[in-house]
PyMOL Python script that loads the backbone (N, CA, C, O; Angstrom):
from pymol import cmd

cmd.read_pdbstr("""\
ATOM      1  N   MET A   1     107.754  66.072  97.506  1.00  0.00           N
ATOM      2  CA  MET A   1     108.355  67.344  96.909  1.00  0.00           C
ATOM      3  C   MET A   1     107.291  67.590  95.656  1.00  0.00           C
ATOM      4  O   MET A   1     106.797  66.875  94.784  1.00  0.00           O
ATOM      5  N   SER A   2     107.208  68.973  96.035  1.00  0.00           N
ATOM      6  CA  SER A   2     106.651  70.222  94.768  1.00  0.00           C
ATOM      7  C   SER A   2     107.054  70.184  93.384  1.00  0.00           C
ATOM      8  O   SER A   2     107.950  69.349  93.256  1.00  0.00           O
ATOM      9  N   LYS A   3     106.848  70.578  92.621  1.00  0.00           N
ATOM     10  CA  LYS A   3     107.508  70.717  91.912  1.00  0.00           C
ATOM     11  C   LYS A   3     108.153  72.842  91.133  1.00  0.00           C
ATOM     12  O   LYS A   3     108.283  73.375  90.031  1.00  0.00           O
ATOM     13  N   ILE A   4     108.322  73.226  92.545  1.00  0.00           N
ATOM     14  CA  ILE A   4     108.405  75.022  91.845  1.00  0.00           C
ATOM     15  C   ILE A   4     109.777  75.554  91.961  1.00  0.00           C
ATOM     16  O   ILE A   4     110.056  75.798  93.135  1.00  0.00           O
ATOM     17  N   CYS A   5     110.530  75.759  91.294  1.00  0.00           N
ATOM     18  CA  CYS A   5     111.749  76.068  91.665  1.00  0.00           C
ATOM     19  C   CYS A   5     111.559  77.889  92.666  1.00  0.00           C
ATOM     20  O   CYS A   5     110.971  78.969  92.720  1.00  0.00           O
ATOM     21  N   GLN A   6     112.992  76.666  93.477  1.00  0.00           N
ATOM     22  CA  GLN A   6     113.522  78.065  94.472  1.00  0.00           C
ATOM     23  C   GLN A   6     113.595  79.061  94.516  1.00  0.00           C
ATOM     24  O   GLN A   6     113.305  79.848  95.417  1.00  0.00           O
ATOM     25  N   ILE A   7     114.292  79.306  92.830  1.00  0.00           N
ATOM     26  CA  ILE A   7     115.391  80.616  92.842  1.00  0.00           C
ATOM     27  C   ILE A   7     114.051  81.486  92.291  1.00  0.00           C
ATOM     28  O   ILE A   7     113.406  82.203  93.056  1.00  0.00           O
ATOM     29  N   THR A   8     113.729  81.334  90.902  1.00  0.00           N
ATOM     30  CA  THR A   8     112.751  81.442  90.295  1.00  0.00           C
ATOM     31  C   THR A   8     111.407  81.538  91.034  1.00  0.00           C
ATOM     32  O   THR A   8     110.751  82.551  91.279  1.00  0.00           O
ATOM     33  N   GLY A   9     111.214  80.584  91.257  1.00  0.00           N
ATOM     34  CA  GLY A   9     109.129  80.046  91.522  1.00  0.00           C
ATOM     35  C   GLY A   9     107.906  79.530  91.111  1.00  0.00           C
ATOM     36  O   GLY A   9     106.777  79.582  91.599  1.00  0.00           O
ATOM     37  N   LYS A  10     108.500  78.880  89.833  1.00  0.00           N
ATOM     38  CA  LYS A  10     108.266  78.666  88.594  1.00  0.00           C
ATOM     39  C   LYS A  10     107.581  77.646  88.593  1.00  0.00           C
ATOM     40  O   LYS A  10     108.353  76.958  89.261  1.00  0.00           O
ATOM     41  N   LYS A  11     106.954  77.148  88.432  1.00  0.00           N
ATOM     42  CA  LYS A  11     105.203  76.095  88.715  1.00  0.00           C
ATOM     43  C   LYS A  11     105.383  75.111  87.404  1.00  0.00           C
ATOM     44  O   LYS A  11     106.140  75.313  86.455  1.00  0.00           O
ATOM     45  N   ALA A  12     104.534  74.048  87.586  1.00  0.00           N
ATOM     46  CA  ALA A  12     104.382  73.231  86.191  1.00  0.00           C
ATOM     47  C   ALA A  12     103.098  73.480  85.921  1.00  0.00           C
ATOM     48  O   ALA A  12     102.122  72.795  86.229  1.00  0.00           O
ATOM     49  N   MET A  13     103.142  74.584  85.277  1.00  0.00           N
ATOM     50  CA  MET A  13     101.630  75.184  83.984  1.00  0.00           C
ATOM     51  C   MET A  13     100.662  73.506  83.982  1.00  0.00           C
ATOM     52  O   MET A  13     101.184  72.420  84.234  1.00  0.00           O
ATOM     53  N   ILE A  14      99.477  73.682  83.699  1.00  0.00           N
ATOM     54  CA  ILE A  14      98.328  72.469  83.296  1.00  0.00           C
ATOM     55  C   ILE A  14      97.372  73.074  82.159  1.00  0.00           C
ATOM     56  O   ILE A  14      96.400  73.829  82.191  1.00  0.00           O
ATOM     57  N   GLY A  15      98.066  72.418  81.148  1.00  0.00           N
ATOM     58  CA  GLY A  15      97.279  72.730  79.957  1.00  0.00           C
ATOM     59  C   GLY A  15      96.061  71.132  78.890  1.00  0.00           C
ATOM     60  O   GLY A  15      95.388  70.184  79.294  1.00  0.00           O
ATOM     61  N   ASN A  16      96.277  71.486  78.014  1.00  0.00           N
ATOM     62  CA  ASN A  16      95.022  70.744  77.367  1.00  0.00           C
ATOM     63  C   ASN A  16      96.717  69.672  76.277  1.00  0.00           C
ATOM     64  O   ASN A  16      97.903  69.973  76.149  1.00  0.00           O
ATOM     65  N   ASN A  17      95.854  68.419  75.747  1.00  0.00           N
ATOM     66  CA  ASN A  17      96.736  67.510  75.204  1.00  0.00           C
ATOM     67  C   ASN A  17      95.277  67.887  73.763  1.00  0.00           C
ATOM     68  O   ASN A  17      94.137  67.981  74.217  1.00  0.00           O
ATOM     69  N   VAL A  18      95.419  68.035  72.440  1.00  0.00           N
ATOM     70  CA  VAL A  18      94.657  68.244  71.469  1.00  0.00           C
ATOM     71  C   VAL A  18      95.718  66.885  70.922  1.00  0.00           C
ATOM     72  O   VAL A  18      96.888  66.552  71.114  1.00  0.00           O
ATOM     73  N   SER A  19      94.438  66.317  70.076  1.00  0.00           N
ATOM     74  CA  SER A  19      94.614  65.509  69.538  1.00  0.00           C
ATOM     75  C   SER A  19      94.274  65.836  67.850  1.00  0.00           C
ATOM     76  O   SER A  19      93.992  67.031  67.760  1.00  0.00           O
ATOM     77  N   HIS A  20      94.218  65.203  66.604  1.00  0.00           N
ATOM     78  CA  HIS A  20      94.199  65.506  65.290  1.00  0.00           C
ATOM     79  C   HIS A  20      92.878  66.308  65.614  1.00  0.00           C
ATOM     80  O   HIS A  20      92.879  67.539  65.594  1.00  0.00           O
ATOM     81  N   SER A  21      91.245  65.238  66.047  1.00  0.00           N
ATOM     82  CA  SER A  21      90.385  65.628  65.892  1.00  0.00           C
ATOM     83  C   SER A  21      90.149  66.588  66.536  1.00  0.00           C
ATOM     84  O   SER A  21      88.998  66.954  66.295  1.00  0.00           O
ATOM     85  N   LYS A  22      90.713  67.309  67.360  1.00  0.00           N
ATOM     86  CA  LYS A  22      90.806  68.673  68.228  1.00  0.00           C
ATOM     87  C   LYS A  22      90.227  68.175  69.398  1.00  0.00           C
ATOM     88  O   LYS A  22      89.372  68.944  69.837  1.00  0.00           O
ATOM     89  N   ARG A  23      90.334  67.505  69.834  1.00  0.00           N
ATOM     90  CA  ARG A  23      89.755  66.472  71.587  1.00  0.00           C
ATOM     91  C   ARG A  23      90.635  66.391  72.626  1.00  0.00           C
ATOM     92  O   ARG A  23      91.509  65.540  72.793  1.00  0.00           O
ATOM     93  N   ARG A  24      90.351  67.337  73.324  1.00  0.00           N
ATOM     94  CA  ARG A  24      91.415  68.337  74.681  1.00  0.00           C
ATOM     95  C   ARG A  24      91.642  66.478  75.558  1.00  0.00           C
ATOM     96  O   ARG A  24      91.324  65.356  75.162  1.00  0.00           O
ATOM     97  N   THR A  25      92.134  66.832  76.481  1.00  0.00           N
ATOM     98  CA  THR A  25      92.731  65.984  78.001  1.00  0.00           C
ATOM     99  C   THR A  25      93.172  66.769  78.094  1.00  0.00           C
ATOM    100  O   THR A  25      93.695  67.452  77.213  1.00  0.00           O
ATOM    101  N   LYS A  26      93.110  66.960  79.285  1.00  0.00           N
ATOM    102  CA  LYS A  26      94.163  67.973  80.318  1.00  0.00           C
ATOM    103  C   LYS A  26      95.937  67.366  80.087  1.00  0.00           C
ATOM    104  O   LYS A  26      96.176  66.397  79.366  1.00  0.00           O
ATOM    105  N   ARG A  27      96.874  68.026  80.728  1.00  0.00           N
ATOM    106  CA  ARG A  27      98.171  67.645  81.054  1.00  0.00           C
ATOM    107  C   ARG A  27      99.297  68.963  81.655  1.00  0.00           C
ATOM    108  O   ARG A  27      99.380  70.186  81.535  1.00  0.00           O
ATOM    109  N   THR A  28     100.025  67.895  82.323  1.00  0.00           N
ATOM    110  CA  THR A  28     100.513  68.855  83.348  1.00  0.00           C
ATOM    111  C   THR A  28     101.965  69.215  82.633  1.00  0.00           C
ATOM    112  O   THR A  28     102.662  68.236  82.365  1.00  0.00           O
ATOM    113  N   PHE A  29     102.562  70.703  82.252  1.00  0.00           N
ATOM    114  CA  PHE A  29     103.609  71.108  81.748  1.00  0.00           C
ATOM    115  C   PHE A  29     105.317  71.613  82.465  1.00  0.00           C
ATOM    116  O   PHE A  29     105.931  72.677  82.541  1.00  0.00           O
ATOM    117  N   ASP A  30     105.613  70.000  82.941  1.00  0.00           N
ATOM    118  CA  ASP A  30     106.695  70.165  83.550  1.00  0.00           C
ATOM    119  C   ASP A  30     107.473  71.149  83.596  1.00  0.00           C
ATOM    120  O   ASP A  30     107.413  72.072  82.784  1.00  0.00           O
ATOM    121  N   LEU A  31     108.671  71.059  84.965  1.00  0.00           N
ATOM    122  CA  LEU A  31     109.838  72.331  84.783  1.00  0.00           C
ATOM    123  C   LEU A  31     110.936  71.629  84.283  1.00  0.00           C
ATOM    124  O   LEU A  31     110.783  70.408  84.301  1.00  0.00           O
ATOM    125  N   ASN A  32     112.163  72.099  83.775  1.00  0.00           N
ATOM    126  CA  ASN A  32     113.333  70.965  83.263  1.00  0.00           C
ATOM    127  C   ASN A  32     113.446  71.543  84.896  1.00  0.00           C
ATOM    128  O   ASN A  32     113.598  72.762  84.982  1.00  0.00           O
ATOM    129  N   LEU A  33     113.388  70.821  86.107  1.00  0.00           N
ATOM    130  CA  LEU A  33     113.730  71.032  87.419  1.00  0.00           C
ATOM    131  C   LEU A  33     114.730  69.752  88.188  1.00  0.00           C
ATOM    132  O   LEU A  33     114.447  68.555  88.150  1.00  0.00           O
ATOM    133  N   PHE A  34     115.547  70.156  88.649  1.00  0.00           N
ATOM    134  CA  PHE A  34     116.911  69.033  89.398  1.00  0.00           C
ATOM    135  C   PHE A  34     117.240  69.635  89.894  1.00  0.00           C
ATOM    136  O   PHE A  34     117.312  70.826  89.589  1.00  0.00           O
ATOM    137  N   ASN A  35     117.715  69.005  91.195  1.00  0.00           N
ATOM    138  CA  ASN A  35     118.932  68.757  92.724  1.00  0.00           C
ATOM    139  C   ASN A  35     120.343  69.257  92.475  1.00  0.00           C
ATOM    140  O   ASN A  35     121.146  68.640  91.775  1.00  0.00           O
ATOM    141  N   LYS A  36     120.587  70.321  93.038  1.00  0.00           N
ATOM    142  CA  LYS A  36     121.836  70.843  92.457  1.00  0.00           C
ATOM    143  C   LYS A  36     122.553  71.627  93.669  1.00  0.00           C
ATOM    144  O   LYS A  36     122.158  72.619  94.283  1.00  0.00           O
ATOM    145  N   LYS A  37     123.846  70.797  93.833  1.00  0.00           N
ATOM    146  CA  LYS A  37     124.406  71.406  95.332  1.00  0.00           C
ATOM    147  C   LYS A  37     125.025  72.501  94.998  1.00  0.00           C
ATOM    148  O   LYS A  37     125.314  72.468  93.802  1.00  0.00           O
ATOM    149  N   PHE A  38     125.408  73.601  95.596  1.00  0.00           N
ATOM    150  CA  PHE A  38     125.778  75.274  96.037  1.00  0.00           C
ATOM    151  C   PHE A  38     126.655  74.877  96.568  1.00  0.00           C
ATOM    152  O   PHE A  38     126.437  73.865  97.233  1.00  0.00           O
ATOM    153  N   TYR A  39     128.251  75.500  96.571  1.00  0.00           N
ATOM    154  CA  TYR A  39     128.936  76.010  98.031  1.00  0.00           C
ATOM    155  C   TYR A  39     128.502  77.244  98.265  1.00  0.00           C
ATOM    156  O   TYR A  39     128.500  78.153  97.434  1.00  0.00           O
ATOM    157  N   TYR A  40     128.128  77.313  99.382  1.00  0.00           N
ATOM    158  CA  TYR A  40     127.714  78.599  99.697  1.00  0.00           C
ATOM    159  C   TYR A  40     128.590  80.036 100.584  1.00  0.00           C
ATOM    160  O   TYR A  40     128.166  80.689 101.538  1.00  0.00           O
ATOM    161  N   VAL A  41     129.470  80.128 100.090  1.00  0.00           N
ATOM    162  CA  VAL A  41     130.577  80.568 100.800  1.00  0.00           C
ATOM    163  C   VAL A  41     130.398  81.843 102.195  1.00  0.00           C
ATOM    164  O   VAL A  41     130.936  81.901 103.300  1.00  0.00           O
ATOM    165  N   GLU A  42     129.381  82.751 101.497  1.00  0.00           N
ATOM    166  CA  GLU A  42     128.537  83.547 103.314  1.00  0.00           C
ATOM    167  C   GLU A  42     128.651  82.169 104.140  1.00  0.00           C
ATOM    168  O   GLU A  42     129.812  82.009 104.515  1.00  0.00           O
ATOM    169  N   GLN A  43     128.063  81.456 104.411  1.00  0.00           N
ATOM    170  CA  GLN A  43     127.888  80.324 105.224  1.00  0.00           C
ATOM    171  C   GLN A  43     128.889  79.465 105.970  1.00  0.00           C
ATOM    172  O   GLN A  43     129.027  79.018 107.109  1.00  0.00           O
ATOM    173  N   ASP A  44     129.728  79.431 104.435  1.00  0.00           N
ATOM    174  CA  ASP A  44     130.827  77.691 104.713  1.00  0.00           C
ATOM    175  C   ASP A  44     130.493  76.300 104.698  1.00  0.00           C
ATOM    176  O   ASP A  44     130.823  75.317 105.361  1.00  0.00           O
ATOM    177  N   CYS A  45     129.445  76.614 103.365  1.00  0.00           N
ATOM    178  CA  CYS A  45     128.659  74.878 103.709  1.00  0.00           C
ATOM    179  C   CYS A  45     128.638  74.444 102.474  1.00  0.00           C
ATOM    180  O   CYS A  45     129.745  74.750 102.032  1.00  0.00           O
ATOM    181  N   TRP A  46     128.017  73.891 101.616  1.00  0.00           N
ATOM    182  CA  TRP A  46     127.483  73.293 101.134  1.00  0.00           C
ATOM    183  C   TRP A  46     126.066  72.722 101.335  1.00  0.00           C
ATOM    184  O   TRP A  46     125.729  71.922 102.208  1.00  0.00           O
ATOM    185  N   ILE A  47     125.113  73.397 100.152  1.00  0.00           N
ATOM    186  CA  ILE A  47     123.469  73.517 100.408  1.00  0.00           C
ATOM    187  C   ILE A  47     122.642  72.705  98.873  1.00  0.00           C
ATOM    188  O   ILE A  47     123.056  72.406  97.753  1.00  0.00           O
ATOM    189  N   SER A  48     121.885  72.636  99.277  1.00  0.00           N
ATOM    190  CA  SER A  48     121.046  72.177  98.014  1.00  0.00           C
ATOM    191  C   SER A  48     119.694  72.163  97.142  1.00  0.00           C
ATOM    192  O   SER A  48     119.059  71.112  97.230  1.00  0.00           O
ATOM    193  N   LEU A  49     119.413  72.681  96.713  1.00  0.00           N
ATOM    194  CA  LEU A  49     118.666  73.225  95.752  1.00  0.00           C
ATOM    195  C   LEU A  49     117.613  72.413  94.915  1.00  0.00           C
ATOM    196  O   LEU A  49     117.760  71.245  94.553  1.00  0.00           O
ATOM    197  N   SER A  50     116.522  73.218  94.665  1.00  0.00           N
ATOM    198  CA  SER A  50     115.661  72.446  93.940  1.00  0.00           C
ATOM    199  C   SER A  50     115.364  73.215  92.790  1.00  0.00           C
ATOM    200  O   SER A  50     114.382  73.899  93.081  1.00  0.00           O
ATOM    201  N   ILE A  51     115.905  73.561  91.037  1.00  0.00           N
ATOM    202  CA  ILE A  51     116.052  75.095  90.272  1.00  0.00           C
ATOM    203  C   ILE A  51     115.776  74.160  89.583  1.00  0.00           C
ATOM    204  O   ILE A  51     115.706  72.931  89.620  1.00  0.00           O
ATOM    205  N   CYS A  52     115.566  75.334  88.666  1.00  0.00           N
ATOM    206  CA  CYS A  52     115.102  74.494  86.933  1.00  0.00           C
ATOM    207  C   CYS A  52     116.138  75.102  86.091  1.00  0.00           C
ATOM    208  O   CYS A  52     116.898  75.782  86.782  1.00  0.00           O
ATOM    209  N   ALA A  53     116.479  75.100  84.678  1.00  0.00           N
ATOM    210  CA  ALA A  53     117.280  75.328  84.180  1.00  0.00           C
ATOM    211  C   ALA A  53     117.924  77.326  84.524  1.00  0.00           C
ATOM    212  O   ALA A  53     118.962  77.816  84.969  1.00  0.00           O
ATOM    213  N   ASN A  54     116.330  78.002  83.897  1.00  0.00           N
ATOM    214  CA  ASN A  54     116.610  79.650  84.266  1.00  0.00           C
ATOM    215  C   ASN A  54     116.584  79.736  85.605  1.00  0.00           C
ATOM    216  O   ASN A  54     116.478  80.940  85.839  1.00  0.00           O
ATOM    217  N   GLY A  55     116.624  79.107  86.682  1.00  0.00           N
ATOM    218  CA  GLY A  55     117.666  79.387  87.940  1.00  0.00           C
ATOM    219  C   GLY A  55     118.720  79.065  87.862  1.00  0.00           C
ATOM    220  O   GLY A  55     119.140  79.128  89.018  1.00  0.00           O
ATOM    221  N   LEU A  56     119.387  78.781  87.322  1.00  0.00           N
ATOM    222  CA  LEU A  56     120.975  78.036  87.695  1.00  0.00           C
ATOM    223  C   LEU A  56     121.249  79.472  86.208  1.00  0.00           C
ATOM    224  O   LEU A  56     122.425  79.819  86.311  1.00  0.00           O
ATOM    225  N   ARG A  57     120.742  80.056  85.346  1.00  0.00           N
ATOM    226  CA  ARG A  57     121.697  80.776  84.936  1.00  0.00           C
ATOM    227  C   ARG A  57     121.223  81.828  85.577  1.00  0.00           C
ATOM    228  O   ARG A  57     122.013  82.700  85.215  1.00  0.00           O
ATOM    229  N   ILE A  58     120.563  82.271  86.195  1.00  0.00           N
ATOM    230  CA  ILE A  58     120.416  83.561  87.394  1.00  0.00           C
ATOM    231  C   ILE A  58     121.842  83.476  88.333  1.00  0.00           C
ATOM    232  O   ILE A  58     122.662  84.389  88.239  1.00  0.00           O
ATOM    233  N   ILE A  59     122.077  82.350  89.219  1.00  0.00           N
ATOM    234  CA  ILE A  59     122.789  81.923  90.042  1.00  0.00           C
ATOM    235  C   ILE A  59     124.430  81.912  89.279  1.00  0.00           C
ATOM    236  O   ILE A  59     125.452  81.667  89.921  1.00  0.00           O
ATOM    237  N   ASN A  60     124.408  82.171  88.078  1.00  0.00           N
ATOM    238  CA  ASN A  60     125.502  82.263  87.064  1.00  0.00           C
ATOM    239  C   ASN A  60     125.949  83.645  86.692  1.00  0.00           C
ATOM    240  O   ASN A  60     127.081  84.076  86.473  1.00  0.00           O
ATOM    241  N   LYS A  61     124.352  84.443  86.672  1.00  0.00           N
ATOM    242  CA  LYS A  61     124.651  85.463  86.157  1.00  0.00           C
ATOM    243  C   LYS A  61     125.024  86.893  87.578  1.00  0.00           C
ATOM    244  O   LYS A  61     125.998  87.636  87.700  1.00  0.00           O
ATOM    245  N   LYS A  62     123.454  86.723  88.615  1.00  0.00           N
ATOM    246  CA  LYS A  62     124.103  87.666  90.187  1.00  0.00           C
ATOM    247  C   LYS A  62     124.896  86.561  91.200  1.00  0.00           C
ATOM    248  O   LYS A  62     124.926  86.943  92.370  1.00  0.00           O
ATOM    249  N   GLY A  63     125.350  85.645  91.018  1.00  0.00           N
ATOM    250  CA  GLY A  63     125.610  84.673  92.426  1.00  0.00           C
ATOM    251  C   GLY A  63     125.492  84.112  93.460  1.00  0.00           C
ATOM    252  O   GLY A  63     124.742  84.767  94.183  1.00  0.00           O
ATOM    253  N   LEU A  64     125.931  82.997  94.051  1.00  0.00           N
ATOM    254  CA  LEU A  64     124.584  82.414  94.666  1.00  0.00           C
ATOM    255  C   LEU A  64     123.633  83.728  95.732  1.00  0.00           C
ATOM    256  O   LEU A  64     122.414  83.774  95.896  1.00  0.00           O
ATOM    257  N   ASP A  65     124.953  84.901  96.452  1.00  0.00           N
ATOM    258  CA  ASP A  65     124.027  85.368  98.102  1.00  0.00           C
ATOM    259  C   ASP A  65     123.641  85.971  97.435  1.00  0.00           C
ATOM    260  O   ASP A  65     124.292  86.946  97.808  1.00  0.00           O
ATOM    261  N   ALA A  66     122.934  86.436  96.455  1.00  0.00           N
ATOM    262  CA  ALA A  66     122.392  88.138  95.356  1.00  0.00           C
ATOM    263  C   ALA A  66     121.131  86.548  94.976  1.00  0.00           C
ATOM    264  O   ALA A  66     120.054  86.910  95.449  1.00  0.00           O
ATOM    265  N   ALA A  67     121.022  85.666  94.597  1.00  0.00           N
ATOM    266  CA  ALA A  67     120.018  85.259  94.002  1.00  0.00           C
ATOM    267  C   ALA A  67     118.951  84.810  95.348  1.00  0.00           C
ATOM    268  O   ALA A  67     117.791  85.208  95.458  1.00  0.00           O
ATOM    269  N   LEU A  68     119.621  83.944  96.257  1.00  0.00           N
ATOM    270  CA  LEU A  68     118.947  83.536  97.311  1.00  0.00           C
ATOM    271  C   LEU A  68     117.917  84.449  98.279  1.00  0.00           C
ATOM    272  O   LEU A  68     116.828  84.260  98.821  1.00  0.00           O
ATOM    273  N   THR A  69     119.342  86.056  98.136  1.00  0.00           N
ATOM    274  CA  THR A  69     118.117  87.099  98.783  1.00  0.00           C
ATOM    275  C   THR A  69     117.197  87.151  98.468  1.00  0.00           C
ATOM    276  O   THR A  69     116.171  87.029  99.137  1.00  0.00           O
ATOM    277  N   GLU A  70     117.340  87.406  97.017  1.00  0.00           N
ATOM    278  CA  GLU A  70     116.251  87.747  95.555  1.00  0.00           C
ATOM    279  C   GLU A  70     115.039  86.769  95.740  1.00  0.00           C
ATOM    280  O   GLU A  70     113.905  87.230  95.607  1.00  0.00           O
ATOM    281  N   ALA A  71     115.137  86.036  95.905  1.00  0.00           N
ATOM    282  CA  ALA A  71     114.105  84.249  96.287  1.00  0.00           C
ATOM    283  C   ALA A  71     113.677  84.925  97.856  1.00  0.00           C
ATOM    284  O   ALA A  71     112.559  85.441  97.838  1.00  0.00           O
ATOM    285  N   VAL A  72     114.293  84.985  99.002  1.00  0.00           N
ATOM    286  CA  VAL A  72     113.617  84.958 100.008  1.00  0.00           C
ATOM    287  C   VAL A  72     112.862  86.137 100.201  1.00  0.00           C
ATOM    288  O   VAL A  72     111.786  86.318 100.773  1.00  0.00           O
ATOM    289  N   ALA A  73     113.956  87.230  99.367  1.00  0.00           N
ATOM    290  CA  ALA A  73     112.744  88.719  99.661  1.00  0.00           C
ATOM    291  C   ALA A  73     111.325  88.575  98.714  1.00  0.00           C
ATOM    292  O   ALA A  73     110.155  88.939  98.828  1.00  0.00           O
ATOM    293  N   LYS A  74     112.010  87.944  97.871  1.00  0.00           N
ATOM    294  CA  LYS A  74     110.235  87.924  96.956  1.00  0.00           C
ATOM    295  C   LYS A  74     109.355  86.645  97.587  1.00  0.00           C
ATOM    296  O   LYS A  74     108.141  86.845  97.556  1.00  0.00           O
ATOM    297  N   GLY A  75     109.730  85.510  98.089  1.00  0.00           N
ATOM    298  CA  GLY A  75     108.488  84.296  99.330  1.00  0.00           C
ATOM    299  C   GLY A  75     109.305  83.594  98.226  1.00  0.00           C
ATOM    300  O   GLY A  75     110.379  83.895  98.747  1.00  0.00           O
ATOM    301  N   PHE A  76     109.686  82.891  97.107  1.00  0.00           N
ATOM    302  CA  PHE A  76     109.447  81.854  96.345  1.00  0.00           C
ATOM    303  C   PHE A  76     110.471  80.893  97.916  1.00  0.00           C
ATOM    304  O   PHE A  76     109.970  79.826  98.270  1.00  0.00           O
ATOM    305  N   CYS A  77     111.454  81.254  98.489  1.00  0.00           N
ATOM    306  CA  CYS A  77     111.665  79.727  99.292  1.00  0.00           C
ATOM    307  C   CYS A  77     111.762  80.462 100.991  1.00  0.00           C
ATOM    308  O   CYS A  77     111.262  81.584 101.067  1.00  0.00           O
ATOM    309  N   ASP A  78     112.206  80.039 101.949  1.00  0.00           N
ATOM    310  CA  ASP A  78     112.977  80.419 102.755  1.00  0.00           C
ATOM    311  C   ASP A  78     114.590  79.595 103.196  1.00  0.00           C
ATOM    312  O   ASP A  78     115.320  78.695 102.782  1.00  0.00           O
ATOM    313  N   TRP A  79     114.518  80.543 104.236  1.00  0.00           N
ATOM    314  CA  TRP A  79     116.113  80.117 104.925  1.00  0.00           C
ATOM    315  C   TRP A  79     116.090  78.480 104.939  1.00  0.00           C
ATOM    316  O   TRP A  79     116.775  77.644 104.348  1.00  0.00           O
ATOM    317  N   LYS A  80     114.339  78.323 106.439  1.00  0.00           N
ATOM    318  CA  LYS A  80     114.648  76.834 106.367  1.00  0.00           C
ATOM    319  C   LYS A  80     114.553  75.906 105.735  1.00  0.00           C
ATOM    320  O   LYS A  80     114.702  74.742 106.109  1.00  0.00           O
ATOM    321  N   SER A  81     114.151  76.498 104.130  1.00  0.00           N
ATOM    322  CA  SER A  81     113.635  74.673 103.019  1.00  0.00           C
ATOM    323  C   SER A  81     115.000  74.538 102.686  1.00  0.00           C
ATOM    324  O   SER A  81     115.613  73.472 102.636  1.00  0.00           O
ATOM    325  N   ILE A  82     115.526  75.850 102.423  1.00  0.00           N
ATOM    326  CA  ILE A  82     117.273  75.637 102.201  1.00  0.00           C
ATOM    327  C   ILE A  82     117.911  74.421 102.809  1.00  0.00           C
ATOM    328  O   ILE A  82     118.186  74.489 104.007  1.00  0.00           O
ATOM    329  N   LYS A  83     118.254  73.036 101.987  1.00  0.00           N
ATOM    330  CA  LYS A  83     119.340  71.919 102.397  1.00  0.00           C
ATOM    331  C   LYS A  83     120.519  72.586 102.956  1.00  0.00           C
ATOM    332  O   LYS A  83     120.878  73.628 102.406  1.00  0.00           O
ATOM    333  N   VAL A  84     121.180  72.146 103.969  1.00  0.00           N
ATOM    334  CA  VAL A  84     122.389  72.047 104.650  1.00  0.00           C
ATOM    335  C   VAL A  84     122.992  70.829 103.931  1.00  0.00           C
ATOM    336  O   VAL A  84     122.116  70.049 103.555  1.00  0.00           O
ATOM    337  N   ILE A  85     124.140  70.484 103.663  1.00  0.00           N
ATOM    338  CA  ILE A  85     124.634  69.045 103.435  1.00  0.00           C
ATOM    339  C   ILE A  85     126.807  69.775 104.236  1.00  0.00           C
ATOM    340  O   ILE A  85     127.820  70.363 103.858  1.00  0.00           O
ATOM    341  N   GLY A  86     126.188  69.092 105.457  1.00  0.00           N
ATOM    342  CA  GLY A  86     127.703  69.252 106.095  1.00  0.00           C
ATOM    343  C   GLY A  86     128.173  70.586 106.457  1.00  0.00           C
ATOM    344  O   GLY A  86     129.297  70.737 106.935  1.00  0.00           O
TER     345      GLY A  86
END
""", "prot")
cmd.dss("prot")
cmd.show_as("cartoon", "prot")
cmd.util.cbc("prot")
cmd.orient("prot")
């Protein structure tokens, strides 16, 4: 499972650890990513999404259906990648 938000399309960034002596080593800056279940009223089912905290705020602001259709239109996820639970 890749570390990509299904709503915002955010990915883990790559950067450097910088020590006191300014020595640089590669590291990743991971997202605040978690799996969350939502009740999708339009389809009358539960779905599971892998979203970040900003994606959760977008769903609270716009609604689940509007956020999903916008994410699919922008290419962040497709309808086949959304897990339907029961």
